[in-house]
N, CA, C and O of each residue as an XYZ file, in Angstrom:
612
protein
N      96.430    109.501    110.569
C      95.049    109.495    110.231
C      95.023    108.983    109.021
O      94.013    108.335    108.747
N      95.995    109.101    108.063
C      95.962    108.884    106.524
C      95.852    107.069    106.674
O      95.140    106.317    106.007
N      96.592    106.799    107.525
C      96.851    105.201    107.389
C      95.717    104.645    108.305
O      95.373    103.492    108.048
N      95.143    105.215    109.231
C      93.545    104.699    109.677
C      92.742    104.935    108.698
O      92.161    103.884    108.428
N      92.330    105.988    107.862
C      91.563    106.175    106.712
C      91.658    105.027    105.649
O      90.715    104.529    105.035
N      92.798    104.752    105.570
C      93.279    103.688    104.244
C      92.748    102.337    105.037
O      92.066    101.547    104.385
N      93.042    102.042    106.444
C      92.757    100.736    106.536
C      91.239    100.659    106.953
O      90.672     99.566    106.938
N      90.625    101.728    107.298
C      89.384    101.643    107.498
C      88.374    101.462    106.212
O      87.282    100.897    106.272
N      88.996    102.095    104.952
C      88.545    101.935    103.743
C      88.528    100.425    103.206
O      87.653     99.750    102.664
N      89.700    100.202    103.536
C      90.184     98.612    103.066
C      89.116     97.678    103.788
O      88.460     97.021    102.979
N      88.782     97.463    105.156
C      88.004     96.457    105.549
C      86.186     97.038    105.419
O      85.261     96.381    105.896
N      86.039     98.099    104.829
C      84.621     98.378    104.802
C      84.183     99.158    105.914
O      82.978     99.407    105.918
N      84.844     99.592    106.829
C      84.492    100.467    107.896
C      84.283    102.144    107.304
O      85.106    102.681    106.562
N      83.184    102.726    107.735
C      83.442    104.254    107.318
C      84.560    104.827    107.896
O      85.096    104.396    108.917
N      84.969    105.919    107.178
C      86.288    106.835    107.504
C      85.829    107.385    108.620
O      84.719    107.911    108.533
N      86.462    107.414    109.814
C      86.184    107.740    111.021
C      86.863    109.402    111.076
O      88.040    109.762    111.084
N      85.634    110.170    111.108
C      86.122    111.992    111.281
C      85.453    112.365    112.175
O      84.235    112.546    112.176
N      86.440    112.557    113.279
C      86.305    113.363    114.599
C      85.592    114.666    114.342
O      85.920    115.469    113.469
N      84.608    114.799    115.164
C      84.070    116.280    114.900
C      83.856    116.969    113.678
O      83.542    116.254    112.727
N      83.948    118.155    113.485
C      83.999    118.455    111.950
C      85.166    117.961    110.898
O      84.953    117.804    109.696
N      86.217    117.778    111.433
C      87.143    117.516    110.588
C      87.883    118.457    109.983
O      88.615    118.308    109.004
N      87.632    119.595    110.702
C      88.197    120.966    110.386
C      89.805    121.064    110.623
O      90.488    121.941    110.094
N      90.317    120.069    111.470
C      91.515    120.312    111.659
C      92.769    119.801    110.771
O      92.862    118.632    110.396
N      93.633    120.711    110.504
C      94.804    120.725    109.485
C      95.798    120.026    110.111
O      96.234    120.332    111.221
N      96.306    118.789    109.231
C      97.441    118.034    109.453
C      98.403    118.231    108.566
O      97.994    118.739    107.522
N      99.536    118.008    108.613
C     100.762    118.017    108.048
C     101.020    116.397    107.617
O     100.644    115.464    108.327
N     101.703    116.236    106.373
C     102.239    115.188    105.979
C     103.398    115.112    105.401
O     103.896    116.061    104.796
N     103.926    114.008    105.525
C     105.321    113.743    104.833
C     105.610    112.172    104.467
O     105.355    111.448    105.430
N     105.973    111.628    103.572
C     106.347    110.399    103.280
C     107.560    110.086    103.839
O     108.488    110.894    103.799
N     107.680    108.820    104.445
C     108.538    108.198    105.101
C     110.011    108.417    104.349
O     110.940    108.778    105.072
N     110.241    108.231    103.045
C     111.371    108.568    102.221
C     111.925    109.972    102.519
O     112.999    110.377    102.964
N     110.653    110.633    102.058
C     111.233    112.090    102.487
C     111.516    112.832    103.809
O     112.136    113.875    104.015
N     110.878    111.984    104.647
C     111.576    112.481    106.169
C     112.841    111.986    106.327
O     113.560    112.711    107.014
N     113.464    110.740    105.811
C     114.736    110.315    106.001
C     115.671    111.399    104.979
O     116.715    111.901    105.397
N     115.254    111.609    103.907
C     115.994    112.433    102.967
C     115.967    113.850    103.759
O     116.940    114.567    103.525
N     115.180    114.267    104.492
C     115.216    115.545    105.310
C     116.183    115.626    106.342
O     116.899    116.624    106.433
N     116.294    114.463    107.300
C     117.224    114.201    108.101
C     118.544    114.261    107.569
O     119.379    114.928    108.180
N     118.880    113.626    106.456
C     120.125    113.479    105.943
C     120.556    114.777    105.390
O     121.654    115.197    105.757
N     119.707    115.621    104.386
C     119.991    116.889    104.359
C     120.243    117.984    105.362
O     120.914    118.994    105.149
N     119.780    117.744    106.205
C     119.982    118.735    107.179
C     121.380    118.195    108.369
O     121.922    118.974    109.154
N     121.613    117.212    108.275
C     123.014    116.570    108.671
C     124.009    117.101    107.650
O     125.081    117.628    107.946
N     123.583    116.925    106.520
C     125.104    117.041    105.642
C     125.128    118.529    105.216
O     125.873    118.840    104.286
N     124.318    119.540    105.865
C     124.234    120.856    105.383
C     124.726    121.404    106.895
O     124.846    122.621    107.038
N     124.959    120.671    107.815
C     125.208    121.423    109.347
C     126.312    122.423    109.341
O     126.402    123.351    110.145
N     127.293    122.120    108.205
C     128.481    123.322    108.549
C     127.896    124.631    107.883
O     128.507    125.692    108.012
N     126.922    124.573    107.298
C     126.623    125.909    106.949
C     125.686    126.861    107.683
O     125.302    127.958    107.279
N     125.401    126.288    108.769
C     124.719    127.031    109.694
C     125.566    128.026    110.882
O     125.055    128.966    111.491
N     126.694    127.640    110.991
C     127.681    128.746    111.683
C     127.090    128.737    113.105
O     126.783    129.837    113.564
N     126.911    127.764    113.781
C     126.514    127.695    115.310
C     125.213    128.331    115.285
O     124.982    128.874    116.365
N     124.283    128.458    114.438
C     122.937    129.119    114.649
C     122.045    127.887    114.653
O     122.236    126.736    114.262
N     120.837    128.596    115.314
C     119.961    127.474    115.562
C     119.027    127.632    114.184
O     118.848    128.697    113.593
N     118.479    126.351    113.809
C     118.037    126.078    112.371
C     116.743    125.399    112.640
O     116.780    124.262    113.109
N     115.791    125.876    112.436
C     114.174    125.301    112.356
C     113.888    124.695    110.998
O     113.728    125.440    110.032
N     113.829    123.601    110.899
C     113.378    123.017    109.417
C     112.221    122.001    109.815
O     112.310    121.003    110.530
N     111.014    122.571    109.104
C     109.506    122.082    109.123
C     109.432    120.773    108.457
O     108.988    120.921    107.318
N     109.742    119.354    108.782
C     109.744    118.340    108.155
C     108.403    118.195    107.730
O     107.765    117.689    108.654
N     107.656    118.425    106.691
C     106.447    118.167    106.136
C     106.139    118.651    104.993
O     106.401    119.853    104.973
N     105.610    118.197    103.818
C     105.585    118.471    102.383
C     104.267    118.667    102.092
O     104.077    118.903    100.899
N     103.111    118.647    102.906
C     102.005    119.373    102.272
C     100.865    119.131    103.644
O     101.135    118.318    104.528
N      99.728    119.863    103.661
C      99.034    119.833    104.539
C      97.528    119.706    104.038
O      97.208    120.216    102.964
N      96.542    118.972    104.882
C      95.214    118.715    104.507
C      94.194    118.841    105.732
O      94.369    118.539    106.913
N      93.203    119.320    105.164
C      91.987    119.334    106.385
C      91.708    117.873    106.733
O      91.911    117.034    105.855
N      91.306    117.529    107.808
C      90.982    115.969    108.061
C      89.741    115.609    107.185
O      89.727    114.512    106.627
N      88.728    116.452    107.039
C      87.770    116.133    106.245
C      87.985    115.827    104.813
O      87.433    114.945    104.155
N      89.139    116.950    104.315
C      89.213    116.873    102.894
C      90.222    115.517    102.743
O      89.998    114.736    101.818
N      91.054    115.330    103.444
C      91.594    114.036    103.500
C      90.930    112.929    103.415
O      91.171    112.172    102.475
N      89.884    112.578    104.449
C      88.759    111.626    104.412
C      87.834    111.667    103.036
O      87.439    110.562    102.663
N      87.495    112.658    102.344
C      86.888    112.674    101.051
C      87.907    112.044     99.988
O      87.660    111.096     99.243
N      89.257    112.858    100.084
C      90.116    112.057     98.838
C      90.030    110.542     99.155
O      89.755    109.746     98.257
N      90.277    110.118    100.497
C      90.323    108.482    100.355
C      88.903    108.098    100.072
O      88.945    107.043     99.440
N      87.926    108.401    100.216
C      86.471    107.939    100.139
C      86.185    107.887     98.576
O      85.698    106.905     98.016
N      86.565    109.115     97.918
C      86.309    109.288     96.557
C      87.416    108.328     95.757
O      87.060    107.685     94.770
N      88.466    108.291     96.140
C      89.697    106.877     95.326
C      89.309    105.812     95.756
O      89.792    104.909     95.073
N      88.447    105.307     96.836
C      88.232    103.839     97.044
C      86.907    103.633     97.328
O      86.702    102.477     97.700
N      85.918    104.340     97.287
C      84.432    104.061     97.383
C      84.232    103.980     98.912
O      83.322    103.176     99.116
N      84.597    104.363     99.796
C      84.509    104.467    101.088
C      83.391    105.497    101.469
O      83.119    106.512    100.828
N      82.831    105.095    102.544
C      81.929    106.047    103.353
C      82.571    106.788    104.460
O      83.582    106.408    105.050
N      81.948    107.812    104.686
C      82.465    108.736    105.695
C      81.502    109.009    106.980
O      80.440    109.630    106.931
N      82.001    108.504    107.977
C      81.167    108.876    109.481
C      81.857    109.474    110.249
O      82.991    109.173    110.621
N      80.959    110.734    110.662
C      81.355    111.808    111.667
C      80.885    111.262    113.249
O      79.764    110.908    113.615
N      82.013    111.323    113.944
C      81.513    111.207    115.290
C      81.958    112.045    116.319
O      82.655    112.959    115.878
N      81.812    112.062    117.493
C      82.103    113.063    118.405
C      83.666    113.162    118.794
O      84.140    112.091    119.172
N      84.350    114.015    118.772
C      85.777    114.159    119.015
C      86.095    113.842    120.306
O      85.839    114.549    121.280
N      86.555    112.968    120.320
C      87.307    112.314    121.636
C      88.523    113.339    122.304
O      88.763    113.313    123.511
N      89.115    114.070    121.534
C      90.316    114.879    122.021
C      89.594    116.152    122.341
O      88.405    116.339    122.080
N      90.409    117.038    122.937
C      90.010    118.441    123.350
C      91.030    119.141    122.511
O      92.241    119.223    122.712
N      90.320    119.627    121.538
C      91.150    120.458    120.444
C      89.998    121.339    119.637
O      88.838    120.985    119.432
N      90.552    122.431    119.285
C      89.978    123.191    118.469
C      89.101    122.634    117.262
O      89.689    121.951    116.423
N      87.817    122.860    117.122
C      87.330    122.431    116.201
C      87.761    122.285    114.385
O      87.467    121.430    113.549
N      88.619    123.621    114.306
C      88.960    123.918    113.167
C      90.328    124.473    113.686
O      90.596    124.713    114.863
N      91.257    124.655    112.454
C      92.442    125.294    112.421
C      93.139    125.439    111.336
O      92.947    124.672    110.392
N      93.971    126.335    111.278
C      94.913    126.532    109.884
C      96.330    126.169    110.105
O      97.026    127.050    110.609
N      96.819    125.174    109.858
C      98.284    124.803    110.177
C      99.094    125.654    109.092
O      98.952    125.495    107.879
N      99.986    126.604    109.696
C     100.560    127.360    108.531
C     102.028    126.920    108.736
O     102.693    127.513    109.585
N     102.495    126.063    108.117
C     103.958    125.548    108.122
C     104.542    125.633    106.749
O     103.852    125.428    105.751
N     105.872    125.950    106.693
C     106.615    126.177    105.469
C     107.745    125.162    105.449
O     108.076    124.678    106.531
N     108.258    124.853    104.547
C     109.529    123.860    104.261
C     110.292    124.379    103.386
O     110.785    123.594    102.576
N     110.575    125.608    103.285
C     111.268    126.432    102.530
C     112.911    125.811    102.452
O     113.522    125.392    101.469
N     113.328    125.925    103.807
C     114.821    125.528    104.083
C     115.010    124.040    103.267
O     115.805    123.960    102.331
N     114.323    123.048    103.648
C     114.302    121.960    102.881
C     114.425    121.863    101.582
O     115.259    121.173    100.996
N     113.371    122.743    100.962
C     113.104    122.787     99.344
C     114.446    123.312     98.794
O     114.901    122.960     97.706
N     115.140    124.324     99.768
C     116.385    124.703     98.945
C     117.846    123.756     99.198
O     118.960    123.864     98.685
N     117.387    122.942    100.063
C     118.409    121.932    100.119
C     118.200    120.828     99.204
O     118.919    119.831     99.264
N     117.167    120.952     98.279
C     117.222    120.050     97.489
C     115.906    118.800     97.764
O     115.911    117.731     97.153
N     115.005    119.119     98.618
C     113.630    118.126     98.980
C     113.136    118.354     97.564
O     113.088    119.484     97.078
N     112.728    117.130     96.833
C     111.465    117.106     95.876
C     110.456    116.029     96.431
O     110.587    114.825     96.212
N     109.484    116.557     97.136
C     108.612    115.767     97.862
C     107.783    114.711     97.023
O     107.476    114.880     95.842
N     107.463    113.613     97.773
C     106.227    113.006     97.309
C     105.109    113.136     97.681
O     104.790    112.872     98.840
N     104.201    113.603     96.716
C     102.971    114.172     97.318
C     101.861    112.972     97.275
O     102.101    112.052     96.492
N     100.898    112.921     97.903
C     100.100    112.185     98.060
C      99.494    111.767     96.829
O      99.014    110.654     96.616
N      99.552    112.833     95.951
C      99.076    112.603     94.331
C      99.789    111.659     93.572
O      99.400    111.229     92.486
N     100.700    111.374     94.065
C     101.946    110.463     93.039
C     101.516    109.117     92.965
O     102.224    108.367     92.294
N     100.352    108.573     93.594
C      99.615    107.049     93.399
C     100.123    106.488     94.833
O      99.904    105.289     95.008
N     100.732    107.145     95.823
C     100.952    106.836     97.070
C      99.531    106.188     97.847
O      99.448    105.062     98.338
N      98.783    106.917     97.816
C      97.587    106.398     98.352
C      96.981    104.692     97.995
O      96.447    103.851     98.718
N      97.339    104.698     96.635
C      96.999    103.438     96.031
C      97.622    102.381     96.648
O      97.050    101.364     97.039
N      99.092    102.681     96.756
C     100.046    101.649     96.953
C      99.734    101.384     98.564
O      99.914    100.238     98.976
N      99.371    102.185     99.289
C      99.013    102.214    100.745
C      98.049    101.410    100.861
O      98.209    100.323    101.417
N      96.632    101.875    100.255
C      95.539    100.962    100.330
C      95.717     99.628     99.806
O      95.052     98.753    100.360
N      96.571     99.244     98.735
C      96.710     97.870     98.256
C      97.273     97.004     99.654
O      96.859     95.897     99.999
N      98.223     97.740    100.282
C      98.811     96.986    101.310
C      98.024     96.749    102.610
O      98.239     95.765    103.318
N      96.920     97.875    102.956
C      95.999     97.476    103.730
C      94.921     96.429    103.562
O      94.394     95.776    104.462
N      94.655     96.371    102.133
C      93.843     95.114    101.575
C      94.312     93.907    101.681
O      93.619     92.919    101.926
N      95.626     93.912    101.486
C      96.253     92.688    101.779
C      96.642     92.141    103.043
O      97.159     91.029    103.141
N      96.408     92.887    104.004
C      96.416     92.380    105.382
C      95.249     92.845    106.117
O      95.325     93.010    107.335
N      94.104     93.083    105.432
C      92.770     93.564    106.409
C      92.533     92.484    107.068
O      92.086     92.666    108.200
N      92.718     91.193    106.664
C      92.425     90.035    107.640
C      92.978     90.070    109.116
O      92.589     89.317    110.009
N      93.783     90.890    109.227
C      94.639     91.350    110.844
C      94.210     92.280    111.397
O      94.759     92.630    112.442
N      92.930     93.102    110.826
C      92.659     94.079    111.468
C      91.413     93.802    112.369
O      90.412     93.287    111.871
N      91.472     94.182    113.857
C      90.525     93.762    114.843
C      89.394     95.156    114.608
O      89.618     96.312    114.967
N      88.366     94.732    114.026
C      87.376     95.693    113.639
C      86.686     96.361    114.999
O      85.995     97.372    114.881
N      86.892     95.788    116.197
C      86.350     95.979    117.493
C      87.108     97.053    117.983
O      86.724     97.786    118.895
N      88.397     97.181    117.274
C      89.053     98.441    117.986
C      89.154     99.741    117.122
O      89.689    100.799    117.452
N      88.514     99.432    115.920
C      88.395    101.016    115.211
C      87.709    102.319    115.713
O      88.087    103.473    115.515
N      86.672    101.909    116.371
C      85.837    102.941    117.189
C      86.740    103.479    118.561
O      87.089    102.681    119.430
N      87.020    104.746    118.614
C      88.018    105.367    119.603
C      86.794    105.142    120.805
O      85.585    105.331    120.666
N      87.453    104.725    121.895
C      87.115    104.412    123.138
C      87.869    104.989    124.350
O      87.658    104.669    125.520
N      88.712    105.819    123.946
C      89.642    106.585    124.909
C      89.184    108.204    124.817
O      88.917    108.729    123.736
N      89.147    108.703    125.712
C      88.756    110.299    125.648
C      90.164    110.945    126.671
O      90.890    110.374    127.485
N      90.119    112.370    126.179
C      91.356    112.979    126.731
C      91.078    113.314    128.233
O      91.926    113.306    129.125
N      89.684    113.626    128.371
C      89.597    113.633    129.974
C      88.220    113.286    130.315
O      87.535    112.963    129.345
N      87.649    113.271    131.448
C      86.322    112.914    131.668
C      85.009    114.051    130.820
O      83.868    113.766    130.456
N      85.612    115.094    130.751
C      84.460    116.133    130.051
C      84.519    115.974    128.635
O      83.749    116.639    127.942
N      85.406    115.107    128.061
C      85.187    114.685    126.753
C      84.368    113.570    126.780
O      83.371    113.651    126.062
N      84.521    112.527    127.429
C      83.806    111.465    127.619
C      82.221    111.906    127.861
O      81.327    111.459    127.143
N      82.007    112.709    128.809
C      80.530    113.159    129.241
C      79.933    113.951    127.780
O      78.908    113.590    127.202
N      80.572    114.784    127.458
C      80.122    115.296    126.143
C      80.062    114.207    125.061
O      79.056    114.459    124.399
N      80.599    113.243    124.632
C      80.310    112.243    123.793
C      79.321    111.279    124.043
O      78.713    110.741    123.118
N      79.100    111.004    125.296
C      78.013    110.553    125.708
C      76.733    110.996    125.689
O      75.774    110.229    125.605
N      76.611    112.615    125.789
C      75.559    113.153    125.749
C      75.527    113.509    124.149
O      74.652    114.286    123.766
N      76.311    113.049    123.350
C      76.290    113.412    122.031
C      76.647    114.892    121.609
O      76.287    115.437    120.566
N      77.248    115.319    122.387
C      77.711    116.977    122.156
C      79.472    116.865    121.266
O      80.374    116.040    121.409
N      79.378    117.929    120.488
C      80.834    117.793    120.081
C      81.710    118.808    120.811
O      82.922    118.841    120.602
């Protein structure tokens, strides 16, 4: 979703928020993801054959808040459309990454300049974007298609 918002901003398309934008999503920079895998593998001897769950995420944001962040940073508009997915209008994602932080994870947050770097990349290749493919034209099921065509969320 973050990449989609940055590309939409780069080509001057309103940021596409499906439904209320109240869904919470987790994020992690690819370099952090690779570090997490390395830390998990390298610490494998310490688990004594137990199952270990490690949430590979560094921060969470609501879709609408992320859209506002990108819009404010790059002067984009936000467009709300019918949600093509069959999902809750809002959710609270409660995930922790304590085990990875204890292993030494020092996350790269969105506030570190990451958005600007990715936006610059999207601008550089914006001529490759097929703008006709930006609007969602697929639906999870016929009920969602019918709701979208009727203008219901």
